[in-house]
C-alpha positions, -999 to +999 in steps of 0.1 A: +257+143-043+237+140-075+253+110-092+230+082-101+236+044-102+215+022-125+201-009-110+182-036-128+149-045-112+162-080-105+193-067-088+173-044-066+150-072-056+179-094-047+196-067-026+164-058-007+157-095-001+192-100+013+187-071+037+156-086+052+172-120+054+202-105+071+178-091+097+163-125+104+132-125+082+123-159+068+132-163+031+097-164+017+087-132+035+119-114+027+115-121-010+078-111-010+088-078+007+116-073-018+091-077-047+068-050-033+096-025-025+113-030-058+080-025-076+075+008-059+110+020-069+105+007-104+073+027-108+087+059-094+067+057-062+095+068-040+073+069-008+068+031-012+102+022-025+136+021-008+123+047+016+102+019+033+131-004+041+142+014+073+106+017+084+101-020+082+134-027+099+125-004+128+094-023+135+115-055+135+139-038+159+111-028+182+098-064+183+064-054+169+064-077+139+074-113+137+102-121+113+096-158+115+058-157+110+043-182+086+008-172+075-020-196+082-048-200+056-084-208+065-099-214+031-133-229+038-155-237+008-172-203+002-161-171-014-141-159+017-104-167+021-090-158+055-052-156+062-039-151+097-005-133+091+005-142+127+019-108+133+042-110+102+044-089+071+013-085+049+033-092+016+037-129+023+001-133+036-012-117+004+009-139-018-002-170+001-039-161-001-043-146-036-043-179-056-073-191-036-089-156-040-086-158-078-100-194-078-130-185-056-138-153-076-138-173-108-162-198-092-185-175-073-181-142-093-170-125-061-145-134-034-129-117-004-094-121+010-093-112+047-058-107+061-056-104+099-028-093+122-003-081+097+022-053+092+010-036+060+034-011+045+029-014+007+010+006-018-024-010-025-020-007-063+005-036-061-023-059-050-051-048-072-029-046-103-017-081-097-053-093-095-063-073-126-034-090-146-054-122-142-085-107-158-104-098-126-116-066-111-101-058-077-107-035-047-084-033-017-085-013+015-071-011+050-070+012+081-037+026+093-030+049+123-053+074+139-037+105+122-067+121+105-093+143+121-129+136+110-144+165+091-155+190+116-132+176+143-097+186+154-081+155+169-067+124+151-092+095+150-093+080+115-064+065+096-052+076+062-073+046+051-062+040+016-082+022-010-074+010-045-093-002-075-082-020-107-101-028-139-084-052-164-079-042-200-069-063-230-034-055-244-028-025-222-021-017-186-051-020-163-071+010-151-058+015-115-062+041-089-048+041-054-051+069-029-054+077+008-086+093+021-065+121+035-057+150+013-022+135+008-005+103+020+013+106+053+045+095+035+042+127+014+043+148+046+073+129+058+091+135+025+083+172+027+098+172+062+129+154+051+134+179+022+126+210+043+096+219+021+064+235+034+031+217+029+004+230+006-024+247+025-054+225+035-034+193+041-032+194+079-039+211+113-015+214+142-021+199+177-044+229+185-065+222+155-052+252+135-043+250+098-005+245+092+020+242+064+048+230+087+054+193+082+066+188+118+034+205+132+013+185+108+028+152+120+022+163+156-013+174+148-038+158+124-042+153+087-074+163+069-097+143+047-100+149+009-133+162-002-141+174+033-172+155+047-172+131+017-136+119+023-143+117+060-173+094+053-153+072+030-125+069+055-151+059+081-165+032+058-130+018+052-123+018+089-155-002+095-150-027+066-113-034+072-113-031+109-143-042+131-158-062+103-127-083+101-123-086+139-092-065+137-078-032+148-093+002+141-067+029+134-069+041+170-063+006+183-034+001+158-019+033+173-024+021+208-007-012+200+024+008+190+021+029+222+013+060+201+045+058+181+036+068+146+073+065+135+067+027+134+047+011+106+012+000+117-002-035+124-038-042+115-059-061+090-066-057+053-095-065+030-091-074-007-121-081-030-120-097-064-148-098-090-150-118-122-168-096-148-176-127-169-196-143-141-214-111-132-224-104-168-233-140-177-264-143-197-265-106-208-248-112-242-227-081-236-189-081-233-180-064-200-145-057-212-157-040-244-181-019-223-154-009-199-130+000-227-156+022-244-159+042-212-122+045-206-116+054-242-143+081-239-123+096-210-091+096-230-108+111-261-117+141-240-080+147-234-081+135-198-054+113-183-062+080-168-047+074-133-014+055-130-001+065-165+029+083-150+036+051-130+034+029-161+057+053-180+083+051-151+080+013-152+086+011-190+117+033-185+129+011-156+124-021-176+144-008-206+170+014-188+171+003-152+162+020-119+181+052-111+193+053-075+212+082-058+245+077-041+228+080-008+203+053-016+230+030-029+251+036+003+220+028+024+215-005+006+251-015+010+252-005+047+220-024+055+232-055+036+264-054+056+252-045+091+215-053+091+197-038+121+229-025+135+230+000+106+199+018+118+206+053+132+192+059+168 
């Protein structure tokens, strides 16, 4: 079936929100989740769009995330804002904490949003781009599951440990990158498995530590870091900053919490940093935005493509024409809206 149905962004948001409400998630959390998932679909990020709905619902079904959790904010007076997600979805915890994060960054120049005990499933670009839209620089990171072998090792220990960065720009979309510290995101391996496609070489090893292009063997074995020892070191840094430093799970502990079941989305902490360039550059009589634009334009002038440009193009098309969904995707949405958790296949 190759027929496509056009959805407006608003319609998709409403449908996804209804699904989560049907499954017992409080309204605020359901609507926050719907904004994230719809944004992924809008921007052509299929691995973080509708594809994620079933994953979120399976964690609900397993009782490993709290559908009624109301995040608790510990603001204090300094540059740190702490949000205890209470075992709920990270989307709502982020939305509750980000206004204070922005306020503190504008006051101190730098602020940190610490989210503890959350189920985090979204792409990090969503968060950093949101912060950049308010004129601030942003950096976000989190652990995941122990699915990646450290460089020189053979067994899973580190998470995919994504991190994202955003730099605001005047009149155009911000400079944003978001990627896992593995060669590819785990969701990409899962999509290869679903579609019956072999993996590129160098993505993973099997459970004996041997290179493999079989998605099933890769999922049972270990993923590999990008950049060999460099990616491994960056993944370890993220593990330390967004795990032990926050008093939260490492990727191995997140996996243990789910009893080794990587089919369920992970629970852990997250760290989001915001910087105000105007505060950092105060007294220097130089415009940080102009300096940044000069650098970015220099990249473009060489014929290079800035990251996220394909995503922005997909967004413009979705805004003007709508989001294209397959018959299978539409049928899934309708089934989940009607039956909720009962619609999940065994």
